[in-house]
Backbone as a ProteinNet text record, in pm:
[ID]
protein_1_A
[PRIMARY]
MDIFLEILKYLAPALLMLLLTYLMLSSFTENEENRRRYYLKKETQKQSLPIRMQAYERVTLFLERITPNSLLVRTPSKGLNAVEYQTLLLKTIRSEFEYNLSQQIYMSEDAWQMVVTAKSATVSIINKTASTMEPGSSGADLSKKILEHAMSLGTFPTKNAIHFLKTEAYKEF
[TERTIARY]
3343.3	3487.3	3573.6	3475.7	3545.5	3569.9	3499.2	3528.5	3643.9	3698	3746.7	3914.3	3875	4023.3	4019.4	3955.4	3957.3	4012.4	3979.3	3994.2	4202.1	4188.6	4318	4443.5	4378.2	4404	4524.7	4426.1	4465.3	4535	4475.4	4547.9	4667.9	4717.6	4849.1	4948.2	4925.3	5084.8	5102.1	4937.2	4962	5014.6	4961.2	5032.6	5194.5	5243.2	5385.3	5435.7	5398.5	5444.5	5444.8	5340	5363.8	5484.4	5510.3	5632.8	5738.9	5781.6	5898	5923.5	5818.4	5835.1	5853.6	5843.7	5876.3	6019.7	6061.8	6197.9	6254.5	6220	6318.4	6376	6245	6216	6303.4	6243.7	6368.5	6501.8	6533.5	6715.6	6719.5	6683.8	6691.5	6726.1	6674.4	6641.9	6735.7	6812.8	6897.2	7001.3	7031.1	7152.2	7154.3	7091.9	7135.4	7145.6	7051.4	7135	7288.4	7294.9	7430.1	7538.6	7495.3	7555.7	7555.5	7456.7	7464.4	7556.3	7537.3	7622.9	7803.9	7782	7964.3	7988.8	7932.8	7959.6	8019	7885.8	7889	8033.1	8039.7	8129.2	8257.4	8295.7	8427.2	8441.1	8266	8330	8377.2	8331.9	8332.5	8494.4	8539.8	8698.9	8782.4	8781.7	8837.3	8859.8	8738.3	8770.2	8828.9	8825.9	8841.7	9004.8	9056.9	9217.7	9306.9	9331.9	9411.2	9359.8	9251.2	9253.3	9335.5	9301	9383.4	9513.2	9552.2	9722	9773	9661.8	9747.3	9700.3	9650.1	9625.9	9783.5	9814.4	9910.9	10045.5	10069.6	10174	10196.2	10029.4	10077.7	10138.6	10099.1	10092.2	10286.2	10252.8	10419.7	10497.8	10470.7	10568.6	10537.7	10460.6	10428.7	10558.9	10522.2	10618.3	10776.8	10814.1	10940.4	10977.4	10885	10936.5	10944.7	10848.3	10844.3	10955.2	11021.8	11188	11243.4	11287.6	11455.7	11504.4	11578.8	11648.6	11627.1	11536.5	11423.2	11425.6	11333.5	11260.9	11389.3	11446	11604.8	11671.4	11632.3	11734.5	11632.2	11519.3	11449.8	11387.9	11406.8	11365.8	11485.8	11541.3	11681	11655.8	11791.5	11752.8	11823.7	11887.9	11967.8	11877.2	12000	11910.5	11791.5	11776.2	11717.3	11730.4	11680.6	11710.6	11668.2	11716.7	11640	11496.3	11470.3	11287	11200.7	11306.2	11223.5	11200.7	11331.7	11356.2	11229.8	11250.3	11115.5	10997.6	10928.9	10829.4	10828.3	10921	10883.7	10931.6	10970.3	10928.9	10829.8	10756.4	10631.6	10544.9	10541.1	10457.6	10437.9	10573.8	10609.9	10501.6	10554.8	10533.1	10341.9	10300.8	10166.4	10083.1	10153.3	10100.6	10105.9	10186	10186	10083.1	10052.8	9954.9	9819.7	9794.8	9652.4	9651.8	9722.6	9740.2	9659.1	9749.9	9706.3	9591.7	9544.6	9480.6	9311	9280.1	9181.4	9234.5	9322.6	9386	9331.3	9306.8	9276.4	9149.3	9062.6	8942.1	8960.3	9079.5	9107.9	9224.9	9209.8	9357.1	9233.3	9347	9269.3	9339.5	9258	9240.2	9368.4	9393.2	9562	9646.6	9667.6	9757	9742.7	9641	9627	9691	9670.3	9712.5	9865.7	9934.7	10076.2	10123.3	10046	10070.8	10068.8	9960.4	9940.8	10055.4	10126.7	10190.3	10338.5	10350.7	10466.7	10491	10406.9	10419.6	10430.5	10297.4	10335.3	10524.9	10507.5	10689.4	10817.9	10744.6	10842.2	10828.1	10702.7	10682.1	10755.7	10733.4	10819.7	10950.8	11006.4	11146.2	11180.1	11148.5	11208.3	11146.8	11011.5	10998	11106.9	11170.6	11189.3	11372	11430	11547.8	11531.4	11432.4	11463.5	11433.3	11382.6	11373.7	11510.3	11595.1	11727.3	11852.6	11821.5	11890.3	11898.5	12022.3	12060.7	12025.4	11950.7	11907.4	11993.1	11941.3	12020.4	12082.2	12082.1	12118.7	12071.9	12139.9	12077.2	12020.1	11962.2	11854.7	11970.1	12083.1	12185.7	12182.9	12231.3	12276.6	12124.5	12010.6	11915.6	11917.3	11917.2	11934.7	12000.6	12138.6	12246.8	12198.5	12119.8	12097.6	11982	11877.4	11765.7	11825.6	11933.9	12007	12082.7	12148	12199.2	12106	11994	11892.9	11826.6	11804.1	11710.6	11801.5	11957.6	12034.7	12107.3	12034.1	12043.1	11904.2	11832.3	11686.8	11694.4	11831.1	11763.8	11682.3	11600.3	11492.7	11389.7	11360.7	11261.1	11123.9	11038.4	10876	10873.3	10868.4	10791.8	10869.9	10950.1	11000.2	10957.1	10920.1	10840.7	10706.1	10612.1	10513.9	10499.2	10587	10631.4	10625.9	10703.8	10728.3	10536.6	10506.1	10330.5	10249.4	10297.9	10209.8	10206.1	10361.9	10427.6	10333	10319.9	10265.3	10181.1	10061.3	9950.9	9896.3	9949.9	9932.4	9961.9	10030.9	10084	10007.9	9932	9806.2	9674.5	9653.6	9597	9585.1	9670.9	9730.3	9714.4
9049.6	9085	8933.8	8855.9	8761.5	8749.9	8837.3	8875.7	8985.9	9101.9	9160	9080.1	8992.9	8914.2	8822.7	8769	8658.4	8799.1	8910	9024.1	9030	9029.2	9066.6	8985.8	8824.1	8724.3	8739.7	8765.7	8759.1	8908.7	8990.7	9156	9171.9	9124.5	9142.1	9064.3	8961.7	8856.9	8934.5	8967.4	9039.3	9207.6	9278.9	9434.8	9403.4	9259.1	9266.6	9161.8	9196	9116.3	9255.6	9322.4	9469	9536.6	9510.6	9659.1	9565.4	9432.3	9387.5	9381.9	9405	9442.3	9537.2	9592.8	9796.3	9818.1	9769.5	9773.8	9732.7	9593.8	9498.8	9585.2	9595.9	9676.5	9828.9	9899.1	10014	10034.1	9928.6	9919.7	9857.7	9758.7	9691	9845.4	9930.9	10022.8	10135.2	10168.3	10230.1	10196.3	10077.7	9956.2	9986	10010.9	9991.1	10134.5	10231.2	10332.3	10434.7	10341.7	10383.8	10313.7	10196.5	10094.8	10215.2	10239.9	10344.4	10428.6	10518.4	10619.8	10595.9	10491.1	10472.4	10413	10303.7	10277.9	10431.2	10521.4	10653.3	10711	10750.2	10832.4	10706.1	10600.7	10528.9	10580.8	10589.7	10581.2	10756.1	10830.4	11014.2	10985.3	10920.3	10948.2	10894.4	10772.6	10711.3	10802.2	10888.7	10978.2	11088.1	11169	11250.4	11238.9	11118.2	11116.7	11156.2	11115.2	11187.2	11329.4	11370.4	11531.8	11632.7	11573.2	11636.1	11585.7	11472.7	11455.1	11576.6	11554.2	11686.6	11829	11836.3	12025.6	12020.3	11866.2	11907.9	11874.9	11843.1	11838.7	11995.6	12021.1	12194.6	12281	12282.9	12413.1	12379.2	12263.4	12212.3	12295	12259.2	12331.6	12466.7	12494.8	12699.1	12696	12630.4	12691.8	12667.2	12559.5	12541.2	12667.2	12748.7	12845.5	12963.7	12933.9	13169.1	13090.4	12969.5	13023.1	13047.5	13153.6	13261.5	13175.4	13131.1	13021.7	12988.8	12990.7	12923	13052.1	13097.5	13240.2	13334.2	13388	13447.1	13363.3	13244.4	13178.6	13246.9	13190.5	13159.2	13272.5	13428.3	13612.3	13622	13660.7	13724.6	13900.6	13938.6	14061.6	14145	14120.3	14200.1	14339.3	14439.8	14559.7	14586.9	14589	14608.4	14692.1	14821.9	14852	14778.9	14811.7	14733.8	14730.2	14860.6	14874.1	14818.2	14769.2	14738.2	14587.1	14497.6	14402.5	14380.1	14415.3	14392.3	14364.5	14524.2	14470.9	14375.5	14306.3	14143.7	14084.4	14094	13961.9	13947.1	14056.7	14022.8	14043.7	14062.8	14029.7	13884.1	13822.9	13676.9	13566.8	13637.2	13574.3	13594	13674.1	13704.3	13618.9	13597.8	13561.6	13387.3	13341	13200.3	13200.4	13266	13233.3	13213.9	13300.8	13311.3	13227.7	13121.5	13051.9	12923.8	12922.9	12850.8	12817.8	12915.2	13006.8	12866.4	12816.8	12708.8	12593.2	12557.6	12414.5	12468.3	12543.8	12556.8	12437.9	12471.3	12351.4	12243.6	12201.5	12042.8	12038.8	12121.2	12082.3	12156.3	12073.6	12122.5	12300.9	12356.5	12487.9	12507.7	12429.8	12462.9	12445.9	12352.1	12386	12522.2	12473.8	12672.5	12758.5	12775.6	12905.5	12853.5	12740.1	12757.9	12797.4	12810.8	12810	12996.8	13072	13161.9	13231	13169.6	13248.7	13225.9	13162.2	13106.4	13224.1	13264.1	13341.7	13493.4	13499	13640.7	13689.8	13568.7	13596.9	13556.9	13527.6	13552.8	13702.9	13750.2	13885.6	14001	13932	14038.8	14059.8	13898.2	13951.4	13992.4	14007.9	14092.3	14225.9	14302.1	14396.7	14477.4	14415.4	14431.3	14451.1	14351.7	14353.8	14462.2	14521.9	14630.6	14752.7	14730	14893.6	14915.2	14843.6	14831.4	14870.7	14859.7	14884	15051.2	15106.4	15232.2	15263.9	15418.7	15360.4	15384.8	15346.6	15316.9	15169	15103.6	14966.3	14915.4	14829	14686.3	14643.9	14556.6	14395.5	14268	14295.4	14167.4	14205.7	14354.3	14363	14302.3	14363.5	14284.3	14178.5	14100.3	13940.3	13903.9	13947	13876.5	13940.6	14022.8	14070.7	13980.5	13947.8	13859.9	13711.2	13642.9	13553.9	13544	13641.9	13602.9	13654.7	13700.6	13681.8	13627.7	13532.1	13383	13302.7	13312.5	13190.8	13250.6	13367.2	13354.9	13333.4	13328	13256.4	13088.9	13048.6	12930.5	12764	12755.2	12736	12831.8	12838.4	12938.6	12864	13027.6	12951.4	12835.9	12909.6	12779.2	12665.2	12602.7	12463.7	12400.7	12507.6	12448.6	12432.5	12496.8	12478.1	12316	12342.7	12153.6	12089.4	12061.8	11995.1	11946.8	12076	12054.7	11980.4	12014.7	11915.5	11772.9	11787.1	11612.8	11542.1	11551.6	11475	11572.4	11620.4	11590.7	11511.3	11532	11427.5	11239.7	11243.2	11152.9	11014.9	11166.3	11107.4	11111.8	11092.4	11022.4	10887.7	10885.8	10747.7	10599.2
17576.4	17612.9	17550.9	17487.4	17452.7	17279.9	17237.3	17099.8	17104.7	17220.7	17148.3	17220.9	17303.2	17273.5	17208	17115.2	16996	16857.4	16880.5	16777.6	16805.1	16958.2	16990.7	16949.3	16930.4	16933.8	16809.7	16717.4	16571	16515.6	16575.6	16533.7	16569.7	16680.6	16779.4	16701.1	16616.9	16599.7	16420.7	16304.4	16242.7	16245.6	16401.1	16385.1	16381.9	16431.2	16526.6	16369.4	16304	16194.3	16076.7	16067	15988.5	16025.3	16164.9	16249.2	16176.2	16184.1	16171.2	16060.6	15925.8	15751.1	15786	15809.8	15806.9	15820.6	15988	15981.5	15923.5	15873.7	15764.8	15657.1	15589.6	15442	15421.2	15561.5	15574.1	15647	15678.8	15711.6	15549	15491.2	15339.7	15265	15265.9	15175.1	15211.9	15329.3	15417.6	15361.6	15360.2	15327	15167.7	15091.7	14979.8	14937.6	14952.7	14963.3	15009.6	15133.6	15074.7	15054.9	14950.3	14926.6	14775.5	14748.5	14613	14651.8	14733	14714.7	14737	14841.5	14817.8	14662.2	14607.4	14449.5	14427.7	14433	14328.2	14333.1	14482.9	14545.5	14484.1	14474.8	14472.1	14309.8	14239.2	14057.3	14036.4	14138.3	14085.6	14119.4	14253.3	14318	14196.2	14154.7	14015.4	13892.2	13884.4	13739.8	13817.4	13942.9	13994.7	14013.1	14072.6	14112.7	14000.2	13909.4	13722.9	13748.7	13791.8	13707.3	13862.1	14017.9	14106.4	14117.7	14050.2	14080.7	13885.7	13820.2	13721	13743.1	13864.4	13928.9	14011.4	14135.5	14148.9	14079.5	13990.5	13884.7	13854.5	13770.3	13733.1	13852.6	13947.1	14023.5	14101.4	14061.6	14158.9	14007.5	13883.3	13808.1	13805.4	13825.9	13841.3	13980.5	14081.3	14179.9	14142.7	14066.7	13999.6	13936.1	13852.2	13756.5	13830.9	13924.6	14022.1	14108	14120.4	14185.9	14183.5	14274.9	14179.7	14055.8	14103.4	14036.5	13892.2	13849.8	13718.2	13633.4	13725.8	13678.8	13659.5	13695.1	13645.6	13526.6	13490.4	13400.5	13272.4	13313	13159.7	13130.8	13197.5	13171.8	13159.8	13068.2	13000.3	13087.9	13155.2	13143.4	13075.9	12973.3	12871.2	12794.1	12795.1	12777.9	12878.2	13009.2	13032.3	13135.1	13209.5	13370.5	13500	13632.6	13706	13752.9	13685.8	13749.4	13624.9	13489.4	13348.9	13402.4	13405.8	13479.9	13609.7	13689.5	13790.7	13735.6	13670.9	13593.1	13550.6	13460.5	13382	13475.3	13511.2	13646.6	13728.3	13744.1	13818.5	13709.3	13616.6	13520	13433.4	13483.6	13448.1	13561.4	13689.8	13773.9	13797.3	13717.8	13780.2	13652.5	13534.8	13410.7	13403.5	13484	13537.4	13655.9	13718.6	13867.4	13774.1	13680.9	13629.2	13534.5	13483.1	13390.9	13505.4	13612.9	13739.3	13796.1	13806.3	13899.1	13905.1	13797.2	13837.5	13881.5	13918.3	13983.2	14127.2	14130.7	14278.5	14344.5	14235.2	14210.8	14328.4	14250.8	14255.8	14400.8	14467	14590.9	14742.8	14816.1	14961.4	14946.7	15084.1	15099.4	15160.4	15220	15263.9	15181.1	15114.6	14968.3	14859.4	14875.1	14741.5	14829.2	14948.4	15043.2	15024	15043.4	15013.4	14944.3	14828.9	14675.2	14649.4	14712	14745.7	14797.4	14898	15022.7	14938.1	14886.3	14824.4	14702.4	14634.9	14507.2	14579.8	14695.2	14703.8	14764.2	14850.8	14918	14811.6	14666.8	14586.6	14543	14522.1	14489.5	14559.9	14733	14789.7	14786.7	14754.9	14746.2	14597.8	14548.8	14404.1	14474	14474.2	14513.4	14627.3	14747.8	14845.1	14780.5	14668.2	14639.6	14503.2	14463	14397.6	14429.6	14592.6	14628.2	14681.9	14708.9	14758.4	14634.9	14513	14395.7	14384.7	14350.4	14283.6	14184.6	14171.6	14051.5	13907.9	13815.7	13727.7	13727	13812.3	13791.9	13679.9	13635	13523.5	13576.8	13510.2	13533.3	13513	13522.2	13544	13732.3	13750	13861	13969.2	13949.5	13985.9	13988.3	13893.6	13893.8	13966.8	14054.2	14088.3	14268.3	14278.9	14471.6	14431.2	14388.2	14409.9	14441.8	14370.8	14368.5	14475.6	14487.2	14652.2	14770.8	14821.9	14850.1	14854	14812.1	14760.3	14845.5	14814.1	14867	15063.7	15050.9	15232.8	15311.6	15211.5	15282.7	15313.4	15290.2	15321.1	15186.6	15264	15199	15136	15006.4	14971.9	15009.3	15009.8	15017.9	14914.8	14799.5	14697.1	14701.9	14740.6	14766.5	14923.6	14994.7	15120	15059.6	14997.1	14932.9	14851.1	14750.3	14684.7	14768.6	14891.3	14996.6	15037.9	15068.9	15162.5	15030.5	14935.4	14750.8	14776	14785.4	14754.3	14858.1	14977.4	15107.2	15106	15042.9	15029.9	14922.1	14763.9	14694.8	14736.5	14811.5	14905.6	14968.1	15031.8	15104.3	15010.1	14873.6	14774.1	14716.9	14753.2	14724.9	14816.6
[MASK]
+++++++++++++++++++++++++++++++++++++++++++++++++++++++++++++++++++++++++++++++++++++++++++++++++++++++++++++++++++++++++++++++++++++++++++++++++++++++++++++++++++++++++++++

């Protein structure tokens, strides 16, 4: 029994030291791993922030370009009837949207959904306005009706989306 107590007297402190060393080393390695992840994330954010801001800029420009005031000025209706002009407007919106489609990767899901909703609302307004036109109406008549409809809305959906994007972009700073 004396031998057992003698062994236990030397073994207990050694086991305690082993346990403490293990706990300290595991805590140290965990802290080092967390620190490494933090710096890696910080570096990634430093590199991705300019790209994300550029995405917000491009999508804001897209929304400005499909706002009826801008869209109708940039897309002349000279010599086109209402149906041809409607087709041209929708094609312009679609091509602008497809050009900026990849920007959704750098935006939140809510922000991208606002962009898609604004685009759909613009297309819907053009289609609804075109459906009220008399057969044989000119593109200029359609243009006037679209502007009148846009003015009657007060705040156009693209402006709401731009406001949302600005708010979200400011949160990045």
